[in-house]
Every structure is written in C-alpha cells, then in structure tokens.
C-alpha positions as CSV (number, residue, x, y, z in Angstrom):
1,X,-10.9,-20.6,7.1
2,X,-10.0,-24.0,8.4
3,X,-6.2,-24.5,8.9
4,X,-5.4,-20.8,8.6
5,X,-5.2,-18.4,11.5
6,X,-3.6,-14.9,11.3
7,X,-0.6,-14.5,13.5
8,X,-1.2,-10.8,13.2
9,X,-3.9,-8.9,11.4
10,X,-3.2,-7.3,8.0
11,X,-2.9,-3.5,8.0
12,X,-6.3,-1.9,8.6
13,X,-8.4,-1.6,5.5
14,X,-6.1,-3.9,3.5
15,X,-7.7,-7.4,4.0
16,X,-7.0,-9.7,1.1
17,X,-10.0,-10.2,-1.2
18,X,-11.6,-13.7,-1.4
19,X,-8.9,-15.2,0.8
20,X,-11.0,-18.3,1.6
21,X,-11.7,-19.0,-2.1
22,X,-8.1,-18.2,-3.1
23,X,-6.6,-20.6,-0.6
24,X,-9.1,-23.3,-1.5
25,X,-8.1,-23.2,-5.1
26,X,-4.4,-22.6,-4.5
27,X,-4.3,-25.4,-1.9
28,X,-0.7,-24.8,-0.7
29,X,1.0,-27.7,1.0
30,X,4.1,-27.9,3.2
31,X,7.2,-27.8,1.2
32,X,5.6,-26.3,-1.9
33,X,6.7,-23.1,-3.5
34,X,4.1,-20.5,-4.5
35,X,4.5,-17.3,-6.4
36,X,2.5,-14.3,-5.1
37,X,2.8,-12.0,-8.0
38,X,1.0,-9.1,-6.4
39,X,2.3,-8.9,-2.9
40,X,0.5,-5.7,-1.9
41,X,-0.1,-5.8,1.9
42,X,1.0,-9.5,2.0
43,X,-2.4,-11.0,2.8
44,X,-2.1,-14.0,0.4
45,X,1.6,-14.5,1.2
46,X,1.0,-14.6,4.9
47,X,-1.8,-17.2,4.5
48,X,0.4,-19.3,2.2
49,X,3.3,-19.2,4.7
50,X,1.0,-20.2,7.5
51,X,0.2,-23.3,5.4
52,X,4.0,-24.1,5.6
53,X,4.6,-23.4,2.0
54,X,7.4,-21.2,0.7
55,X,6.6,-17.9,-1.1
56,X,8.3,-15.9,-3.8
57,X,6.5,-12.5,-3.6
58,X,6.7,-9.9,-6.4
59,X,5.6,-6.3,-6.5
60,X,6.6,-3.4,-8.7
61,X,5.6,-0.9,-6.1
62,X,8.7,0.3,-4.2
63,X,6.5,0.9,-1.1
64,X,5.8,-2.9,-0.9
65,X,9.4,-3.7,0.0
66,X,9.3,-2.6,3.7
67,X,6.0,-4.5,4.2
68,X,7.6,-7.6,2.7
69,X,10.7,-7.1,5.0
70,X,8.4,-7.0,8.0
71,X,6.7,-10.2,7.0
72,X,10.0,-11.9,6.2
73,X,11.1,-11.1,9.8
74,X,8.4,-13.6,10.9
75,X,8.7,-16.1,8.1
76,X,12.1,-17.3,6.8
77,X,10.4,-19.0,3.7
78,X,9.5,-15.7,2.1
79,X,11.6,-14.3,-0.7
80,X,10.7,-10.9,-2.1
81,X,11.5,-9.6,-5.5
82,X,10.9,-5.9,-6.6
83,X,9.7,-6.1,-10.1
84,X,6.8,-6.8,-12.5
85,X,4.8,-10.0,-12.4
86,X,4.8,-10.2,-16.2
87,X,8.3,-11.8,-15.8
88,X,7.5,-13.9,-12.8
89,X,9.1,-16.9,-14.5
90,X,12.4,-15.1,-14.8
91,X,12.3,-13.8,-11.2
92,X,11.6,-17.4,-9.9
93,X,14.4,-19.0,-11.9
94,X,16.8,-16.3,-10.9
95,X,16.2,-17.5,-7.3
96,X,16.7,-21.1,-8.3
97,X,13.1,-22.2,-8.8
98,X,12.9,-24.0,-12.2
99,X,9.3,-25.0,-11.4
100,X,6.7,-23.9,-8.9
101,X,3.6,-25.4,-7.4
102,X,1.3,-22.4,-7.6
103,X,0.8,-18.8,-8.8
104,X,-1.7,-16.3,-7.4
105,X,-2.4,-12.9,-8.9
106,X,-4.6,-10.1,-7.5
107,X,-5.0,-7.7,-10.4
108,X,-5.4,-4.0,-10.2
109,X,-4.5,-1.1,-8.0
110,X,-4.0,-1.8,-4.3
111,X,-5.9,0.0,-1.5
112,X,-2.5,1.3,-0.2
113,X,-2.0,3.1,-3.6
114,X,-5.5,4.5,-3.6
115,X,-5.1,5.8,0.0
116,X,-1.8,7.6,-0.6
117,X,-2.5,11.0,-2.2
118,X,1.0,11.5,-3.5
119,X,0.7,8.5,-5.7
120,X,-2.0,10.2,-7.8
121,X,-4.2,7.2,-8.2
122,X,-7.4,8.5,-6.6
123,X,-9.7,11.4,-7.5
124,X,-10.8,11.3,-3.8
125,X,-7.4,12.6,-2.6
126,X,-5.7,15.7,-4.1
127,X,-2.1,15.0,-5.2
128,X,0.2,14.9,-8.2
129,X,-1.3,13.3,-11.3
130,X,1.1,10.4,-11.4
131,X,-0.4,6.9,-11.2
132,X,2.9,5.0,-11.9
133,X,2.9,1.8,-9.8
134,X,6.7,1.7,-10.0
135,X,7.1,5.3,-9.1
136,X,9.2,8.0,-10.8
137,X,11.3,6.9,-13.7
138,X,8.9,4.2,-14.9
139,X,7.7,5.7,-18.1
140,X,5.3,8.6,-18.7
141,X,2.9,9.6,-15.9
142,X,-0.8,10.3,-16.2
143,X,0.0,14.0,-16.3
144,X,2.4,13.4,-19.2
145,X,-0.5,11.7,-21.1
146,X,-3.2,14.3,-20.6
147,X,-0.8,17.2,-21.2
148,X,1.0,15.9,-24.3
149,X,-1.1,13.3,-26.0
150,X,-3.2,13.9,-29.1
151,X,-6.9,14.5,-28.4
152,X,-7.9,11.5,-30.5
153,X,-5.4,9.3,-28.6
154,X,-6.8,10.5,-25.2
155,X,-10.3,9.8,-26.3
156,X,-9.3,6.3,-27.5
157,X,-7.7,5.5,-24.1
158,X,-10.8,6.7,-22.2
159,X,-13.2,4.8,-24.5
160,X,-11.1,1.6,-24.7
161,X,-9.7,1.2,-21.2
162,X,-12.3,3.1,-19.2
163,X,-15.4,2.3,-21.3
164,X,-16.3,6.0,-21.0
165,X,-19.2,6.8,-23.2
166,X,-18.4,10.5,-23.3
167,X,-14.7,10.0,-24.0
168,X,-14.7,12.5,-26.9
169,X,-16.2,15.3,-24.8
170,X,-13.7,14.7,-21.9
171,X,-10.8,14.6,-24.3
172,X,-11.8,17.9,-25.9
173,X,-12.1,19.5,-22.5
174,X,-8.7,18.1,-21.4
175,X,-7.0,19.6,-24.4
176,X,-8.7,22.9,-24.0
177,X,-7.9,23.2,-20.3
178,X,-4.4,21.6,-20.0
179,X,-1.9,21.5,-18.5
180,X,-2.9,19.5,-15.5
181,X,-0.8,18.9,-12.5
182,X,-3.1,17.5,-9.8
183,X,-5.7,14.8,-9.4
184,X,-8.2,17.4,-8.3
185,X,-7.8,19.4,-11.4
186,X,-8.7,16.5,-13.6
187,X,-11.4,15.2,-11.3
188,X,-13.1,18.7,-11.4
189,X,-12.9,18.8,-15.2
190,X,-14.6,15.4,-15.4
191,X,-17.3,16.6,-13.1
192,X,-17.9,19.7,-15.2
193,X,-18.3,17.6,-18.4
194,X,-20.3,14.8,-16.9
195,X,-23.1,16.6,-15.0
196,X,-25.6,14.3,-13.5
197,X,-23.8,11.0,-14.2
198,X,-24.9,7.4,-13.5
199,X,-24.4,7.0,-9.8
200,X,-20.6,6.8,-9.8
201,X,-18.1,9.7,-9.5
202,X,-17.7,11.4,-12.9
203,X,-13.9,10.9,-12.8
204,X,-14.1,7.1,-12.1
205,X,-13.7,5.9,-15.7
206,X,-11.2,8.5,-16.8
207,X,-8.9,7.7,-13.8
208,X,-9.3,4.0,-14.4
209,X,-8.4,4.3,-18.1
210,X,-5.3,6.4,-17.4
211,X,-4.1,4.1,-14.7
212,X,-4.5,1.0,-16.8
213,X,-2.7,2.7,-19.7
214,X,0.2,4.3,-17.7
215,X,1.0,0.9,-16.1
216,X,0.2,-1.3,-19.2
217,X,-2.0,-3.3,-16.8
218,X,-3.7,-5.5,-19.5
219,X,-0.4,-6.3,-21.2
220,X,1.3,-7.1,-17.9
221,X,-1.6,-9.4,-17.0
222,X,-1.5,-11.3,-20.3
223,X,2.3,-11.8,-20.1
224,X,2.0,-12.9,-16.5
225,X,-0.5,-15.7,-17.5
226,X,1.9,-16.9,-20.2
227,X,4.8,-16.7,-17.6
228,X,2.8,-18.8,-15.2
229,X,2.1,-21.4,-17.9
230,X,5.9,-21.6,-18.5
231,X,6.7,-21.9,-14.8
232,X,4.1,-24.1,-13.2
233,X,4.8,-27.8,-12.8
234,X,2.3,-30.5,-13.7
235,X,-0.4,-30.2,-11.1
236,X,0.5,-26.7,-10.2
237,X,-2.4,-24.2,-9.7
238,X,-3.0,-20.8,-11.2
239,X,-5.4,-18.5,-9.3
240,X,-6.3,-15.0,-10.5
241,X,-8.6,-12.5,-8.9
242,X,-9.7,-9.7,-11.2
243,X,-11.8,-6.6,-10.4
244,X,-12.6,-5.2,-13.8
245,X,-14.3,-6.8,-16.9
246,X,-11.3,-6.0,-19.1
247,X,-9.0,-7.9,-16.8
248,X,-11.4,-10.8,-16.3
249,X,-12.0,-11.0,-20.0
250,X,-8.3,-11.6,-20.6
251,X,-8.1,-14.3,-17.9
252,X,-11.2,-16.0,-19.2
253,X,-9.9,-15.9,-22.8
254,X,-6.5,-17.3,-21.8
255,X,-7.8,-20.1,-19.7
256,X,-10.4,-21.0,-22.3
257,X,-7.8,-21.2,-25.1
258,X,-5.4,-23.1,-22.9
259,X,-7.9,-25.7,-21.7
260,X,-9.6,-26.3,-25.1
261,X,-9.4,-29.9,-26.4
262,X,-9.4,-30.5,-30.1
263,X,-12.6,-32.3,-31.1
264,X,-13.8,-33.9,-34.3
265,X,-17.0,-35.5,-35.5
266,X,-18.0,-38.9,-36.8
267,X,-17.6,-37.5,-40.3
268,X,-14.2,-35.9,-39.8
269,X,-11.0,-36.8,-37.9
270,X,-10.0,-34.9,-34.8
271,X,-8.0,-31.9,-36.0
272,X,-4.3,-31.4,-35.0
273,X,-3.8,-28.9,-32.3
274,X,-1.9,-28.3,-29.1
275,X,-2.8,-30.3,-26.1
276,X,-4.5,-28.3,-23.3
277,X,-2.0,-26.8,-20.8
278,X,-4.6,-26.1,-18.1
279,X,-7.7,-27.9,-16.7
280,X,-10.2,-25.5,-15.1
281,X,-10.9,-25.6,-11.4
282,X,-14.7,-25.2,-10.9
283,X,-17.1,-23.8,-13.5
284,X,-16.6,-20.2,-14.6
285,X,-15.7,-17.4,-12.2
286,X,-16.3,-17.5,-8.5
287,X,-17.4,-14.4,-6.7
288,X,-17.1,-13.2,-3.1
289,X,-19.5,-14.4,-0.5
290,X,-22.1,-12.0,0.9
291,X,-20.5,-11.8,4.3
292,X,-17.2,-10.7,2.8
293,X,-18.9,-8.1,0.5
294,X,-20.7,-6.7,3.6
295,X,-17.4,-6.2,5.4
296,X,-15.3,-5.2,2.3
297,X,-17.2,-3.5,-0.5
298,X,-14.2,-3.8,-2.8
299,X,-14.9,-7.5,-3.0
300,X,-18.2,-6.9,-4.7
301,X,-16.6,-6.7,-8.2
302,X,-14.0,-9.5,-7.7
303,X,-14.0,-12.6,-9.9
304,X,-11.8,-15.5,-9.3
305,X,-10.7,-18.0,-12.0
306,X,-8.4,-20.9,-11.4
307,X,-6.9,-23.8,-13.3
308,X,-4.5,-26.7,-12.8
309,X,-1.4,-27.1,-15.0
310,X,-1.3,-30.3,-17.2
311,X,1.7,-32.1,-18.4
312,X,1.5,-30.6,-21.9
313,X,4.3,-28.2,-23.1
314,X,3.5,-24.5,-22.9
315,X,1.8,-23.1,-26.0
316,X,3.3,-20.3,-28.1
317,X,2.2,-16.9,-26.8
318,X,1.2,-13.9,-28.9
319,X,0.3,-10.8,-26.8
320,X,-2.0,-9.5,-29.6
321,X,-4.3,-12.5,-29.2
322,X,-5.3,-11.0,-25.8
323,X,-4.5,-7.3,-25.8
324,X,-4.5,-4.7,-28.5
325,X,-1.7,-2.3,-27.7
326,X,-2.4,1.5,-27.8
327,X,0.4,3.5,-29.3
328,X,0.4,7.3,-28.9
329,X,1.7,9.8,-31.4
330,X,4.7,11.6,-30.1
331,X,5.6,9.0,-27.4
332,X,8.4,6.5,-27.8
C-alpha cells in the first residue's frame, strides 16, 4: 500500500489479514499512539511503526514476547505488554497514555498457535488437548472441560459457540469415551460421530467451540470494545477484524448501539438518551480483496468494522448486553 513498505517480511505464513484496509481505516500519523491489542506476528504493529506512530502492543500469548522484542530492536517506539486486550485501557494508562489515537484488534486464534502442535489448538496436528492462549496456569484447559464437564454443559458449549448441529451426539460420545489427552483423540471421535459431513473437517466446530470457551474469547472481545471506548480520544479510530460470525455480531452490535442517535417524530419529542460515542467509518463490514484471498485463504472469512470516537463520554457497559456467559457445573 502507498506509504508503507516492509523493512523485513513477516514470518512465513503469518501475513497480517486485510493490512491495506486496516491501515486505511486506522490512518496512523507521525506522533500518534496506537494500541495493537493482538500483536501476534507483529504485522499491524510493524506497519503502524513504519507510519512513524508509536505502538503499545498487547498479547496474552507468552510466545509473542520474543517476537515483540525482535521488532522493538528495530523500532524504539514499540512498547509491548504481556496481557489481555480486554484491559487495554489499564495497560495503556500504566504506561502513561491517558488517551490514544487508535485501537486495532485482530480477533481469534493466530496462525502461530494453530501451527504449534503442543498448544493443542488444531485438530490437524496431534498434541496435548490444551488450547489456552495464555499457557499453563490460565484456567481450565480443553482437556479439563471434556473430561470433567457435565454432558449437557458440553453440548451447550458446542451448540452455542461452535454452532454444531449434532452437539448432543458429540457430547454423549465424549462422555462415553473420556478421558481425552490429545487433539487426535478428540478429532477422531468427532470424525466417528459426524460421518459424511458438510465439506469441512468433522472436528472444526467442536475445536472452535472449546477454544472460544476456554479463552472466554467473546467476553474478552466485548470488554475490549468498552475499554477502547474509554481510552480513545475524540477523533481516535477503532478498527476490528473478526473471522467468525459470533465475533462479528458482537462488534456490529456494539458499534450500532454506540453510534445510534436518539430520534423522535413530529408528534413526539426526541427521547432522552446517551449521545453516540462512535461514528462509523464506511458502511457495514469490509471484506478482503480477491487478490488477498487468493494468496491467503484465511482472509476469506475476515470482516472489518471501524468507527471514529466522538467527544461524548463513554456509555455504561454491561457485558450481558453482548455476551451470555456459560457457567459449568463443578467449575469455579
């Protein structure tokens, strides 16, 4: 894209999705401070730094820290914080940034995590059934869920977070065959239950549901949007790239609620209500260009939504307006 050139290429297979569209909406300028809430391989951070803006990068994955250190060796205006993007406002303020000029989020699992068998994210690589983005010690693993949870709770997770039509059958099979230790064990069980299928691997929705639940991905996303609302200055830009309908639905609902203007009619006065805190950038969700999809199939499902922060004060935030928490019997 114009004005951006890579000083060095990102790691092979880890190109940032919709980089051109993200940078166009984020529009970083020299001297600005941008939050990259999902550092990953550092693709967005590198492009922002090349635009002479400063970056506060956040990632809960401990494996991201050495990648950030390597990038920081080339760019002094990068600050990396190990942690969750749901509290990005607290991370920024701890570093002395009371307001920032932009926030960018790339939601979901990274290709690094999918490619590493020992992280347990992918049914295509045999490894321990883990899936915790923050590593050991960050709550129950996927194995803990399938080995200890009630059958009805497992079915609810698969149905709600994976949109798995045969959630009940898979849950019954899990309970009958547990314990599970590896990704291959669970993937093979899904294949035995879902014979034939609909063109995708039979384990796809089950693994997706468990990953989303284990990492509270939807709750983290909703909280991150509210944190961005609290942190962005007037004129600051929020840019979110989502890869799944559940994620995109939360982003759409949040930005719709926060950009809504109270209206009345000629027969009734304009009702009282909070002033909009965001103004949409563009209409609806943008998708990846055909040339990018041809080079990077992961971009096919990406949807980008963006908005500009207004001067209105942040609105009260209630997580349950956007996410219905799933609580398991027997788990704290």
